[in-house]
C-alpha positions as CSV (number, residue, x, y, z in Angstrom):
1,M,-5.5,-22.3,-10.7
2,R,-3.8,-21.5,-14.3
3,V,0.0,-21.1,-14.2
4,Q,1.3,-17.9,-15.1
5,R,4.3,-16.7,-14.2
6,T,6.4,-13.6,-16.5
7,S,9.5,-12.5,-17.1
8,L,8.7,-8.6,-18.2
9,E,12.6,-8.2,-19.0
10,G,13.8,-11.2,-20.9
11,T,14.1,-14.8,-20.4
12,P,14.8,-15.1,-16.8
13,R,17.3,-18.2,-15.6
14,R,15.2,-20.7,-14.5
15,F,16.6,-24.2,-12.3
16,R,15.4,-27.0,-9.9
17,N,17.1,-26.5,-7.2
18,P,17.8,-30.4,-5.9
19,A,17.8,-29.7,-2.3
20,D,14.3,-28.8,-2.4
21,G,12.6,-29.6,-5.8
22,D,11.6,-26.4,-6.2
23,W,12.4,-24.0,-9.1
24,Y,14.8,-20.6,-8.4
25,V,14.0,-18.0,-10.8
26,Q,17.2,-15.6,-10.5
27,V,16.1,-11.8,-11.1
28,T,19.3,-9.7,-12.3
29,Q,19.4,-6.1,-12.4
30,G,16.7,-4.5,-14.7
31,E,14.7,-7.5,-14.2
32,T,10.9,-8.2,-12.9
33,Y,9.4,-11.2,-12.5
34,V,5.7,-11.7,-12.1
35,T,4.2,-15.7,-11.0
36,N,1.9,-17.8,-9.1
37,V,3.1,-20.9,-9.0
38,E,3.4,-22.5,-5.7
39,N,7.3,-23.7,-5.8
40,E,8.5,-21.3,-7.4
41,V,11.5,-19.4,-5.5
42,L,12.6,-15.5,-7.0
43,T,16.1,-15.0,-6.1
44,T,18.9,-12.0,-6.5
45,I,21.6,-10.7,-4.9
46,L,21.7,-7.0,-3.8
47,G,24.1,-4.8,-2.8
48,S,23.2,-0.7,-2.9
49,C,20.2,-2.2,-5.6
50,V,16.7,-2.6,-3.9
51,S,14.2,-5.3,-4.8
52,A,10.4,-5.0,-3.7
53,C,8.8,-8.4,-3.2
54,I,5.0,-7.5,-3.6
55,R,2.0,-10.1,-3.4
56,D,-1.4,-10.5,-3.1
57,P,-1.7,-13.2,-0.1
58,L,-5.1,-13.8,-1.0
59,I,-4.6,-14.9,-4.9
60,G,-0.9,-16.0,-4.1
61,V,0.2,-13.9,-7.1
62,G,3.6,-12.2,-6.6
63,G,6.8,-10.7,-7.9
64,M,10.7,-9.6,-7.4
65,N,11.7,-6.6,-9.0
66,H,15.7,-5.5,-8.9
67,F,16.7,-1.8,-9.6
68,L,19.7,0.0,-9.7
69,L,19.2,3.6,-9.3
70,P,15.9,5.3,-7.5
71,D,14.4,7.8,-10.3
72,E,15.1,8.4,-13.6
73,D,17.8,11.7,-14.8
74,R,18.4,10.6,-17.8
75,S,17.0,10.5,-21.6
76,G,15.0,6.8,-20.8
77,R,17.8,4.8,-21.7
78,D,17.6,1.2,-19.8
79,S,14.4,2.5,-17.9
80,Q,13.5,-0.9,-16.6
81,R,16.3,-0.2,-13.8
82,Y,15.0,2.9,-12.1
83,G,13.0,2.0,-9.1
84,V,10.1,4.5,-10.6
85,H,9.7,2.1,-13.7
86,A,10.7,-1.0,-11.9
87,M,7.9,-0.6,-9.3
88,E,5.2,0.1,-11.6
89,L,5.7,-3.2,-13.9
90,L,5.6,-5.2,-10.8
91,I,2.3,-3.6,-9.1
92,N,0.8,-3.4,-12.7
93,E,1.5,-7.1,-13.8
94,I,0.3,-8.4,-10.1
95,L,-3.0,-6.1,-10.8
96,K,-3.4,-7.8,-14.4
97,R,-2.8,-11.2,-13.1
98,G,-6.2,-10.4,-10.6
99,G,-4.1,-9.1,-7.4
100,A,-6.5,-6.3,-5.7
101,R,-4.5,-3.4,-4.6
102,P,-5.8,-2.7,-0.9
103,R,-4.6,-6.4,-0.2
104,L,-0.9,-5.9,-1.6
105,E,1.7,-5.9,0.7
106,A,5.5,-5.7,0.4
107,K,8.8,-6.3,1.6
108,I,12.2,-4.3,0.6
109,F,15.8,-6.0,0.6
110,G,19.2,-4.4,0.0
111,G,20.4,-0.8,-0.5
112,A,23.6,-1.3,1.5
113,S,26.7,0.9,1.6
114,V,29.3,-1.6,-0.2
115,I,31.6,1.0,-1.5
116,S,32.3,4.5,0.5
117,S,31.2,6.9,-1.8
118,V,30.1,10.4,-1.8
119,T,26.8,9.7,-2.8
120,P,25.0,7.0,-0.4
121,I,23.2,5.5,-3.4
122,G,21.8,2.8,-1.5
123,L,20.4,4.5,1.2
124,R,18.4,6.6,-1.7
125,N,16.8,3.0,-3.4
126,A,15.8,2.3,0.3
127,A,14.3,5.4,1.0
128,F,12.6,5.6,-2.3
129,A,11.1,2.1,-2.2
130,R,9.4,3.1,0.9
131,Q,8.5,6.5,-0.3
132,Y,6.7,4.8,-3.4
133,L,5.0,2.3,-1.5
134,L,3.6,4.4,1.0
135,A,2.1,6.9,-1.6
136,E,1.0,3.7,-3.6
137,G,-1.3,2.3,-0.2
138,I,1.1,-0.7,0.0
139,R,1.9,-1.9,3.4
140,I,5.5,-3.0,4.3
141,V,5.0,-6.0,6.1
142,G,8.7,-6.7,6.5
143,G,12.1,-6.6,4.5
144,D,15.7,-5.7,5.4
145,T,17.9,-2.5,4.0
146,G,21.2,-0.7,5.1
147,G,24.1,-1.8,6.6
148,T,27.5,-2.3,4.3
149,R,26.8,-6.5,3.3
150,A,25.6,-7.8,0.3
151,R,22.9,-10.1,0.6
152,R,21.5,-12.7,-1.1
153,I,17.3,-12.7,-0.9
154,Q,15.2,-15.9,-2.2
155,Y,11.1,-15.1,-2.0
156,R,8.1,-17.7,-2.4
157,P,5.4,-15.4,-3.3
158,A,2.9,-18.1,-2.6
159,T,3.5,-17.5,0.9
160,G,5.3,-14.2,1.6
161,R,8.3,-16.3,2.9
162,V,11.9,-15.0,2.3
163,R,15.3,-16.1,3.5
164,Q,17.8,-13.4,3.3
165,L,21.9,-14.6,3.5
166,F,24.4,-12.5,3.8
167,I,27.4,-12.9,1.0
168,V,31.2,-13.2,2.3
169,T,33.0,-13.5,-0.6
170,D,35.3,-11.2,-3.3
171,M,33.1,-9.1,-3.9
172,R,35.2,-7.1,-6.8
173,P,33.8,-8.8,-9.9
174,I,30.0,-8.1,-8.5
175,V,31.0,-4.5,-8.0
176,E,32.7,-3.9,-11.3
177,N,29.4,-5.2,-13.5
178,E,27.2,-2.7,-11.5
179,V,29.5,0.0,-11.7
180,S,29.9,-1.2,-15.3
181,S,25.7,-0.4,-15.8
182,A,25.5,2.5,-14.6
183,R,28.5,3.7,-16.5
184,T,25.8,2.3,-19.4
185,I,23.3,4.3,-18.3
186,L,24.8,7.0,-16.9
187,G,26.9,8.0,-20.3
188,G,29.9,8.2,-18.5
189,E,32.2,7.8,-14.8
190,P,29.5,7.4,-11.9
191,D,32.2,9.3,-9.5
192,D,29.9,9.8,-6.8
193,V,27.6,6.7,-7.1
194,E,28.2,3.7,-5.1
195,L,26.5,0.9,-7.2
196,F,26.3,-2.9,-6.5
């Protein structure tokens, strides 16, 4: 099988983990990454953001996205940070690599309430991902959404295995980054939006 991998939003941060010898690819906010490399692990950190991990188990092609908001309600700026765009990119890239829609399986992670706010964006993100996959006829075979804690996800598209680690640390720098991104996308203060 030919080695194929694609970062659909730029150059990924990729490093070899000395503990297991595998290649780890960091998928950050607004990114989507697809691979069929057996020893690649896709990793991300999620709060209210959501990642869908989707793969075709027969041919071992799969990937991960990381989106900030469920749907686009602005001018289209930074569209890769919205769920609709992120889901379409991920699914279409898997299909271009030979994946078949009836075989696709998904796991959804994130959607936590890590900051109190008026709008439960994490719950909206998780609900959007479920509804989108249901509408597309893609089976949801696992995942973990909601709660109040951030999580690190490590996903192996070749096998479908996922490792989830809850984060116990000072969340302020990470939350500040998410709020800054939201300000850029929304064009102002996200007063009623909880982001991470």
